[in-house]
Each structure stands twice: as structure tokens, then as C-alpha cells.
C-alpha positions in Angstrom: 17.5 -2.6 -44.8 20.5 -4.8 -44.1 20.1 -7.8 -41.5 22.4 -5.9 -39.4 19.7 -3.1 -38.8 17.2 -5.9 -37.8 19.7 -7.3 -35.2 20.1 -3.8 -33.6 16.5 -3.3 -33.5 15.7 -6.7 -32.1 18.8 -6.5 -29.6 17.1 -3.1 -28.4 13.9 -4.4 -28.2 15.1 -7.3 -25.8 17.1 -4.6 -23.5 14.3 -2.6 -23.3 11.9 -5.7 -22.3 14.7 -6.8 -19.8 15.0 -3.5 -18.2 11.3 -3.1 -17.9 11.0 -6.9 -16.2 14.1 -6.0 -13.7 12.5 -2.7 -12.4 9.2 -4.4 -11.9 11.0 -7.2 -10.1 13.0 -4.9 -7.7 9.9 -2.8 -7.2 8.1 -5.9 -6.1 11.2 -7.5 -4.4 11.9 -4.5 -1.8 8.0 -3.4 -1.6 8.5 0.2 -3.4 5.2 0.0 -5.0 3.5 1.8 -2.6 -0.3 2.2 -2.3 -2.1 2.8 -5.7 -4.6 5.5 -6.0 -8.0 3.5 -6.3 -10.6 4.6 -8.9 -13.9 5.1 -7.3 -16.7 4.1 -9.1 -19.2 4.5 -6.2 -19.8 7.5 -3.8 -18.6 5.2 -0.8 -16.7 2.0 -1.0 -17.3 -0.7 1.7 -13.9 -2.5 1.3 -10.6 -1.2 1.0 -6.8 -1.5 2.0 -6.0 0.8 4.4 -2.2 0.4 5.1 0.4 -2.6 4.5 3.7 -3.4 5.2 6.4 -6.2 4.1 7.6 -8.2 6.9 10.0 -10.3 4.3 9.9 -10.4 0.6 6.9 -12.8 0.5 5.0 -12.0 3.7 2.8 -8.7 4.1 0.9 -7.3 6.9 -2.2 -5.8 5.7 -4.8 -4.0 7.4 -8.5 -3.8 5.8 -11.5 -2.3 6.3 -14.9 -3.4 5.4 -18.0 -1.3 6.4 -15.9 0.8 9.0 -14.6 -2.2 10.8 -10.9 -3.0 10.4 -9.2 -6.6 10.2 -5.5 -7.0 10.2 -4.4 -9.7 8.2 -0.9 -11.6 7.3 -0.6 -12.3 3.6 2.2 -15.1 3.0 3.2 -18.2 1.1 1.2 -20.3 3.2 -1.8 -18.2 2.9 -4.0 -15.6 4.6 -4.0 -15.7 8.2 -6.3 -13.2 10.4 -4.6 -11.7 13.2 -7.1 -9.6 14.7 -10.8 -8.9 13.9 -13.2 -6.3 14.6 -10.9 -3.2 15.0 -12.7 0.2 15.1 -11.8 2.7 12.6 -10.0 5.6 14.8 -12.0 8.8 15.0 -9.9 11.9 13.4 -8.9 13.9 16.5 -10.0 17.6 16.7 -7.0 19.5 14.9 -7.9 22.7 17.0 -7.1 20.9 20.4 -3.7 19.3 19.2 -2.8 22.9 17.8 -2.7 24.7 21.0 -1.4 22.4 23.9 -1.5 25.3 26.3 -5.4 25.4 26.1 -5.5 21.9 26.4 -3.7 21.9 30.2 -5.9 24.9 31.1 -8.8 22.9 30.1 -7.8 19.9 32.4 -7.0 22.3 35.1 -10.5 23.4 35.4 
């Protein structure tokens, strides 16, 4: 092979690596990563991230659950800050009651 072919290969490799790096930077910068599915090794996990949102490029508001108790944290360059502790996890509402609001009004009238 000629030197020109080696240089083309090297240039293409550098371009692909740069594109992958640029895409990773954009995803992290704008918080587009979303929540990745977790791999459950045990039947019930004790610790998990329930939800998070980006406040700015370097700061995130995170809702963490530990043993059915939730904690609200701010993660930023200055370190983690606990906003609220001991939030009880919400219970699932009865879907049949939400599906028919007329039934709810009739029950409230009784």
C-alpha cells in the first residue's frame, strides 16, 4: 500500500473518533443522556435514582430513593447539597377511580 492510503485511513480514523467525542460532549452538555436502564442483579434494589433534571450545564437536581425513602439532592461543582430528606415515596393511585370522574362525584355526594 502506498503512503497516501495510510494517511487516508489515519484521517478517517481521527474523524470518526472526533465525531464520537463531539456527540458525547453534546449529550453531556445539554443533558440529553436520559435515564439509562439499570441491570437488576437482585430481586429488589435498595438504592436508585428516581429522576433528575439539569439546572444548568454543571448542576443537576436529583431525586434518590433509599429503602423506600426519597431524598432531593443538588449535585454541582461545589459538591452535593441535600435539599430535602425523608420524602415518602408516593403510592400509586387507584386507576379505576381516575378513569371515571362521574363515579368519584357520585361517591362524594353520598
